[in-house]
C-alpha positions in Angstrom: 23.2 31.0 -31.6 22.3 34.2 -32.3 21.7 36.4 -29.4 18.3 37.0 -30.6 18.1 33.3 -30.1 18.9 32.9 -26.6 17.5 35.7 -25.7 13.8 33.4 -27.5 15.3 31.1 -25.4 15.7 32.7 -21.9 12.2 34.3 -22.5 11.2 30.6 -23.1 12.3 29.2 -20.2 11.8 31.9 -18.0 8.1 31.4 -18.5 8.7 27.6 -18.1 9.7 28.4 -14.4 7.2 31.4 -13.6 4.2 28.7 -15.0 4.9 25.6 -12.6 5.7 27.9 -9.7 2.8 29.5 -10.3 1.2 26.2 -10.5 2.2 25.4 -6.2 0.9 29.0 -6.0 -2.1 29.0 -6.7 -3.1 24.6 -5.9 -5.8 23.8 -4.4 -7.7 27.4 -5.2 -9.2 25.6 -8.5 -10.8 23.2 -7.4 -12.4 19.9 -5.3 -9.4 17.4 -4.6 -9.5 14.0 -5.9 -7.5 10.8 -3.7 -8.2 8.1 -6.1 -7.9 4.5 -3.9 -7.3 1.9 -6.1 -8.8 -0.5 -3.1 -12.7 -0.5 -1.3 -13.9 1.0 2.2 -11.8 -1.0 5.4 -8.8 -1.3 3.2 -5.6 -0.5 4.1 -5.1 2.1 1.7 -8.9 3.4 2.2 -8.5 3.8 6.3 -5.3 5.9 5.2 -6.7 7.8 2.8 -9.6 9.1 5.5 -7.7 10.1 8.2 -5.7 11.7 6.0 -9.0 13.7 3.6 -10.4 15.7 6.0 -6.2 17.1 7.1 -6.0 18.5 4.1 -8.6 19.4 3.7 -8.5 21.5 7.2 -5.0 23.3 6.1 -6.0 23.7 2.7 -9.1 25.8 2.1 -10.3 23.2 -0.1 -12.8 20.5 -0.3 -11.1 16.8 -0.4 -13.3 13.9 -2.1 -12.0 10.3 -1.6 -13.4 8.5 -4.1 -13.3 4.4 -3.8 -12.0 3.0 -7.8 -11.2 -0.7 -7.5 -10.8 -3.6 -9.3 -7.5 -5.3 -11.2 -5.4 -5.5 -8.3 -5.2 -1.6 -8.0 -4.7 -1.0 -11.5 -8.0 0.2 -12.4 -7.9 3.2 -10.1 -3.4 3.3 -11.3 -4.5 3.6 -15.2 -7.4 6.3 -14.3 -5.2 8.8 -12.6 -2.5 8.1 -15.1 -4.9 9.8 -17.0 -5.8 12.8 -15.1 -3.6 15.9 -16.0 -0.6 16.4 -14.0 -2.5 19.4 -11.8 -2.7 18.5 -8.7 -6.7 18.0 -8.5 -6.1 14.5 -9.0 -4.0 11.6 -6.5 -3.6 8.1 -6.8 -3.3 6.5 -3.2 -2.3 2.5 -3.6 -0.5 0.2 -2.0 2.6 -2.0 -2.0 0.2 -4.1 -5.1 1.7 -0.6 -7.3 5.1 -2.2 -6.9 3.1 -6.2 -7.3 1.7 -5.9 -10.2 3.7 -4.5 -13.5 5.2 -8.4 -12.1 2.5 -10.2 -11.9 -0.3 -8.6 -14.7 0.9 -9.4 -18.5 0.0 -6.6 -18.2 -1.3 -3.8 -15.8 -1.3 -0.6 -17.3 1.2 1.5 -16.7 4.4 2.0 -16.0 6.0 2.2 -12.1 8.4 4.8 -13.4 6.9 6.6 -17.1 3.2 7.0 -15.8 4.1 8.4 -12.3 5.8 11.1 -9.9 5.7 9.5 -6.9 4.6 11.7 -4.1 5.7 10.5 -0.6 5.6 7.2 0.9 3.1 7.0 3.5 2.6 4.2 6.2 3.1 0.8 6.0 2.8 -2.4 8.3 3.3 -6.0 9.3 1.2 -8.5 7.1 -0.6 -11.1 9.0 -1.7 -14.4 10.1 -4.5 -15.4 11.8 -6.8 -18.5 12.2 -10.5 -19.2 13.5 -10.3 -19.5 17.4 -11.9 -23.4 16.8 -8.0 -23.9 14.8 -6.1 -25.8 17.6 -2.8 -24.3 16.3 -1.3 -22.2 18.5 1.3 -21.1 16.9 2.9 -20.8 12.8 5.2 -24.7 13.3 1.5 -26.2 14.8 -0.2 -25.0 11.6 2.0 -26.0 9.3 1.8 -29.9 10.8 -2.2 -29.1 11.2 -1.6 -28.7 6.8 0.5 -31.4 6.9 -2.4 -33.8 7.7 -5.9 -31.5 7.0 -6.6 -30.4 4.3 -6.7 -26.4 4.5 -7.3 -22.8 2.7 -6.1 -19.4 3.6 -7.9 -16.8 2.6 -5.2 -13.4 1.6 -6.2 -9.8 0.6 -5.5 -10.5 -3.9 -3.3 -12.6 -6.2 -0.3 -11.6 -6.0 -0.3 -8.4 -2.9 2.5 -9.7 -0.2 0.0 -11.3 2.2 -0.8 -13.7 -0.8 3.2 -14.1 -1.5 4.4 -14.2 2.5 2.3 -17.2 2.4 3.4 -18.9 -0.5 6.5 -18.6 0.6 6.3 -20.0 3.7 4.4 -23.0 1.7 7.8 -23.3 -0.6 10.0 -23.4 2.6 7.6 -26.1 4.5 6.2 -28.3 2.0 2.5 -27.2 4.1 -0.4 -27.4 0.5 -2.2 -25.0 2.0 -5.6 -24.0 -0.2 -5.4 -20.2 -1.0 -8.4 -17.6 -1.5 -8.1 -14.8 -2.6 -10.3 -11.8 -1.3 -10.7 -7.9 -1.6 -8.2 -6.9 1.2 -11.2 -5.2 3.1 -12.8 -8.9 3.3 -10.3 -11.3 3.6 -10.2 -11.2 7.3 -13.6 -11.4 7.6 -13.6 -15.0 5.9 -11.5 -16.5 9.0 -13.4 -14.6 11.4 -16.7 -16.3 9.8 -14.9 -19.5 9.4 -15.3 -20.0 5.2 -11.2 -21.0 5.4 -9.3 -21.6 9.2 -6.4 -18.9 7.9 -6.4 -15.6 6.8 -3.5 -14.0 5.3 -3.8 -10.0 5.7 -2.1 -6.7 6.5 -3.1 -5.1 10.4 -5.5 -2.7 9.9 -8.5 -5.2 9.4 -7.1 -7.8 11.6 -6.4 -5.7 15.1 -9.9 -5.5 15.8 -10.4 -8.9 15.2 -7.6 -9.9 17.2 -8.3 -8.2 20.1 -12.4 -9.4 19.9 -10.9 -13.1 19.7 -12.6 -13.3 16.8 -9.7 -14.6 15.6 -6.0 -15.8 16.6 -2.8 -14.3 15.3 -0.2 -16.4 15.2 2.8 -14.5 13.2 3.0 -10.6 12.0 6.0 -10.7 8.7 8.4 -8.0 9.9 11.5 -8.1 11.1 10.6 -7.0 14.2 6.9 -7.3 16.5 4.0 -4.8 15.9 3.6 -2.3 18.7 -0.3 -3.0 18.1 0.3 -6.5 19.0 3.5 -7.0 20.7 2.8 -10.0 22.4 2.3 -12.1 18.3 5.4 -13.7 17.9 7.4 -12.1 14.0 7.6 -14.8 11.3 11.4 -15.6 12.2 11.2 -16.0 15.4 9.8 -19.5 14.9 12.4 -21.3 13.3 12.2 -19.5 9.6 14.8 -16.4 7.9 14.9 -13.4 5.7 11.5 -12.2 6.3 10.7 -8.8 6.9 7.3 -8.4 3.9 5.1 -4.8 4.7 2.3 -3.6 3.1 2.8 0.3 2.6 0.3 3.3 1.7 2.3 5.2 -1.0 0.9 8.6 -2.7 1.6 9.2 -5.9 0.9 12.3 -9.5 0.8 11.7 -12.8 3.7 12.2 -14.4 4.3 15.5 -15.1 3.7 17.7 -12.2 5.6 20.2 -11.8 8.6 19.6 -9.4 8.0 22.5 -6.7 3.8 20.9 -6.7 4.9 17.5 -6.0 7.2 19.0 -3.1 4.2 21.3 -2.5 2.3 17.5 -2.2 4.4 15.8 -0.6 4.8 18.6 2.7 0.6 18.9 2.8 0.6 15.0 2.5 3.2 14.7 5.2 2.3 17.0 8.0 -1.5 15.4 7.8 0.4 12.1 8.6 2.3 14.1 11.6 -0.6 15.3 13.3 -1.5 13.6 17.6 -5.0 12.4 16.2 -4.3 11.1 13.6 -0.4 8.3 14.3 -2.4 7.2 16.9 -4.9 6.3 15.3 -2.4 4.9 12.5 -0.7 3.1 15.7 -3.5 1.4 17.2 -4.0 -0.3 13.9 -0.8 -1.6 13.0 0.1 1.1 10.6 4.0 3.1 11.2 5.1 6.2 9.1 7.9 8.1 8.7 9.3 10.8 7.5 10.6 10.8 3.5 10.6 12.9 0.4 9.3 12.4 -2.9 13.3 11.3 -4.0 13.3 8.8 -1.1 9.8 7.0 -2.2 11.4 7.0 -5.5 14.2 5.2 -4.9 12.5 3.3 -1.9 10.0 2.2 -5.1 12.7 1.4 -7.8 14.3 -1.5 -4.7 10.1 -3.0 -3.5 9.9 -3.3 -8.0 12.5 -5.4 -8.1 11.9 -7.2 -4.6 8.9 -8.3 -6.5 9.0 -8.9 -9.0 11.8 -12.1 -7.8 9.4 -13.1 -5.2 6.6 -13.0 -8.2 8.6 -15.3 -10.2 9.6 -17.5 -6.9 6.5 -17.9 -6.6 5.0 -18.6 -10.1 1.5 -16.2 -8.9 0.3 -14.7 -12.0 -2.7 -12.8 -12.1 -4.3 -13.5 -15.9 
C-alpha cells in the first residue's frame, strides 16, 4: 500500500473514531429519548421503564418518553426499534420474551443477535403461581391432585412466555391436564382474582399486591430461592420438583450499529437509575432484583437464554403461529 493510501486510511479511521466519540458526547442533546416498551401498561417491563424514565430525565436534562408498543408477544415493539437509527434516541425495553420468540414464532421479525445491541440487563423476578381464594389447594401438590379430579384452567402472561412454559413443565412432569388461557401480562393475575380461571402463572410484580391483599393465594415461585418480597411462599423445587430456576427479566436494547461508547454511556446511565435507593426499594417491593452488569455480560447472558428457551419451546411443543 502506498504512503498516500495509508494516509487516506488513517484519516478515514480517525474520522470514524471522532464521530463515534462525538455521538456519546452529544447524546442526548438533540431531542427526547423514547423508551419503547414491548408490552402494555402494568406489565413488568412497563413498571421498570416508568421507574427509570424520570431518573434518566433528571440526570440527562432531556425528556424521556415511555411508549407502549404492544403486539405479537413483544415482537411489534422489537421490530419498531430494529428499524430505528442507532443514535441512542430509540431504545427497546422488553422481557425474556425477546429470547424466547425467535424459537416460538415461525418469523419473529428480528434476529436477537444481528439486529440489536444489548445495552443492560435490568431487574429479574421469579414467576409465581397463584390461585383464587375459593380454590381449596394450599400448596402445589394439592393443586395437582385437584387438577386430576376437576377441570381447571390457568392464565399466563401469553403463549411462549416463561410464565406459560414454567406451568407447562409442571403439567408435563405431573401429567395434570390444566387448560391454558393466555392473557396480556398485566391482566393475567386478574383472571384468577375474578375467577375467570382458577389459577394464574405470572411474573411477580402484577401479582404481589393481589397476594398481599388476599385476592389470590400464592402457592409457589419458580426461582431457585424464595423471593424476599414474599418469603413465606415456597419454591417449586421445595415442593417435590427439581431443576426450576425460571425468571422473567427485563432488558434494554439498542438498534444494531450503535457506537460502543454510546452503548456504554447508556448502560452507565440506566445502571445509575436502577441503583437509586428509591428505585431499588420500589423494585424489591414487587419482587424485582437487579445487579449491575456490562453490555458484554448481558450479551453472554442473552446467548445462554436464547439456547435455554429454544430447548424449552421444543420440549413443550409451544407455537405462537
